[in-house]
MARZA-835176 format. One record per residue (C-alpha): residue in one letter; x, y, z; chain. Coordinates in Angstrom, 1 decimal, decimal comma. Layout:
% MARZA-835176
  r       X       Y       Z  c
  a       X       Y       Z  A
...
This chain:
% MARZA-835176
  r       X       Y       Z  c
  m   -17,8    -7,5     1,9  A
  n   -17,5    -8,1    -1,2  A
  n   -15,3   -11,6    -1,0  A
  k   -15,0   -12,1    -4,2  A
  k   -13,1    -8,6    -5,2  A
  v   -11,6    -9,8    -2,3  A
  i   -10,2   -12,9    -4,3  A
  s    -9,6   -11,4    -7,2  A
  y    -7,1    -8,8    -5,8  A
  i    -5,5   -12,0    -3,3  A
  k    -5,2   -14,1    -7,2  A
  l    -3,7   -11,0    -8,8  A
  f    -0,6   -10,9    -6,9  A
  c     0,2   -13,8    -7,2  A
  e    -0,2   -13,6   -11,1  A
  l     0,9   -10,8   -11,3  A
  t     2,7    -9,0   -14,7  A
  p     3,0    -5,8   -16,2  A
  e     0,8    -6,9   -18,3  A
  k    -1,9    -7,7   -15,4  A
  i    -1,3    -4,3   -14,0  A
  v    -4,5    -2,5   -15,6  A
  y    -6,9    -5,5   -13,4  A
  f    -6,5    -3,4   -10,9  A
  d    -8,4    -0,7   -12,1  A
  d   -11,7    -3,5   -11,4  A
  l   -10,6    -3,9    -8,0  A
  i    -9,4    -0,9    -6,1  A
  d   -10,9     2,6    -5,0  A
  k    -9,4     5,9    -7,8  A
  n    -8,5     7,0    -4,8  A
  i    -6,9     4,1    -2,5  A
  v    -3,8     4,8    -0,3  A
  f    -1,0     2,8    -0,6  A
  i     2,2     2,4     2,0  A
  d     4,8     0,3     2,1  A
  p     8,7     1,3     3,5  A
  f     9,6     3,0    -0,2  A
  n     6,1     4,6    -0,7  A
  n     3,3     6,2     0,4  A
  v     1,2     7,3    -2,4  A
  k    -3,0     8,4    -3,6  A
  g    -4,7     7,2    -6,4  A
  s    -5,3     4,6    -8,3  A
  e    -2,7     5,7   -11,2  A
  k     0,5     6,5    -8,3  A
  f    -0,3     2,6    -6,8  A
  k    -0,2     0,6   -10,2  A
  k     3,1     2,7   -11,1  A
  v     4,4     1,0    -7,6  A
  f     4,3    -1,8    -9,6  A
  y     5,3    -0,6   -13,2  A
  h     8,1     0,6   -11,1  A
  m     8,4    -2,8    -9,6  A
  f     8,9    -5,2   -12,3  A
  k    11,4    -2,6   -13,8  A
  k    14,1    -2,7   -11,3  A
  v    14,0    -6,5   -10,2  A
  k    14,2    -9,5   -11,6  A
  n    11,6   -12,2   -11,3  A
  p     8,9   -10,5    -8,8  A
  n     6,9   -13,1    -7,3  A
  f     4,6   -12,8    -4,9  A
  l     3,2   -15,6    -2,6  A
  v     0,0   -15,4    -0,3  A
  i     0,8   -18,0     2,3  A
  d    -2,6   -16,5     4,5  A
  y    -5,1   -14,4     5,4  A
  l    -7,6   -13,5     7,1  A
  v   -11,0   -11,8     6,2  A
  g   -13,4    -9,6     8,8  A
  k   -16,4    -6,8     8,1  A
  e   -13,9    -4,3     5,9  A
  i   -10,3    -5,5     6,7  A
  v    -8,0    -7,8     5,6  A
  f    -4,8    -9,3     5,9  A
  l    -2,7   -10,9     3,8  A
  k     0,9   -12,8     5,0  A
  w     2,8   -12,6     2,5  A
  e     6,8   -13,2     1,0  A
  m     8,3   -12,1    -2,4  A
  s    11,0   -13,3    -4,1  A
  f    12,6   -12,0    -6,6  A
  e    16,3   -12,0    -8,1  A
  a    19,3    -9,8    -6,9  A
  f    23,0   -10,1    -6,3  A
  n    23,3   -13,2    -8,3  A
  s    20,7   -15,4    -6,1  A
  l    16,9   -15,6    -4,7  A
  q    16,0   -13,0    -3,0  A
  k    13,1   -13,4     0,0  A
  i    11,0   -11,4     2,3  A
  e     8,1   -12,0     4,5  A
  g     5,8    -9,3     5,3  A
  v     2,0    -8,8     6,4  A
  s    -0,5    -6,2     4,4  A
  e    -3,9    -4,6     5,3  A
  l    -5,9    -4,1     3,4  A
  l    -9,5    -1,5     3,5  A
  i   -12,3    -2,3     1,8  A
  n   -14,7     0,5     0,8  A
  k   -18,6     0,6     1,0  A
  e   -18,3    -0,9    -2,8  A
  g   -15,6    -3,8    -2,1  A
  k   -12,6    -2,0    -3,3  A
  i    -9,7    -2,4    -2,2  A
  s    -9,2     1,4    -0,3  A
  s    -6,2     1,5     1,6  A
  h    -3,3    -0,8     1,1  A
  v    -0,3    -1,1     3,8  A
  d     2,4    -3,0     4,0  A
  y     3,8    -3,9     6,7  A
  w     8,3    -5,5     6,6  A
  d    11,5    -5,2     7,0  A
  s    13,6    -3,0     5,1  A
  l    16,2    -3,8     6,7  A
  n    15,9    -7,1     7,7  A
  g    15,0    -7,9     4,1  A
  l    16,5    -5,9     2,3  A
  f    19,1    -3,9     3,4  A
  i    21,8    -6,7     4,5  A
  k    21,8    -7,9     1,3  A
  l    23,6    -5,0     0,4  A
  p    27,2    -5,9    -0,3  A
  f    28,6    -2,4     1,3  A
  i    25,8    -1,7     3,8  A
  g    25,2    -4,8     4,5  A
  f    28,7    -6,2     5,7  A
  f    28,4    -2,5     8,6  A
  y    24,9    -3,3     9,5  A
  k    26,0    -7,3    10,0  A
  l    28,4    -6,1    11,6  A
  s    26,6    -4,5    14,2  A
  l    24,2    -6,6    14,7  A
  k    27,0    -8,3    16,5  A
  m    27,7    -5,9    18,7  A
  f    23,6    -5,6    20,6  A
  k    23,3    -9,2    20,3  A
  v    22,6   -11,4    23,3  A
  d    24,9   -14,9    23,6  A
């Protein structure tokens, strides 16, 4: 595995701006698969489109990679995303599973995070009813 490309990929996420999205081209396979709670896309252009869209819809997004584990052909990232929404700073924690191809490029990036507790609970109307339903099932 080419650890240099993995480290560059991690660094790019931590420093990501709309202008730097094109730098993924050197690090990802042209047929990369990207999956998160809202997207399931294939191809480098669609992958990059997800991040261009994020910068259009979310104010001041920032990724912090807390830790990572590198295996033979797989990498796990523990991360935190912060952004501004609903008049305050929001944070979402998650894990990414990266698959590395024989050329050392990322061929798959799957994000695992709780969209219900990480995002929807913060929505004014939906969040109220979600919090109410949580109380019904919580053990005292």
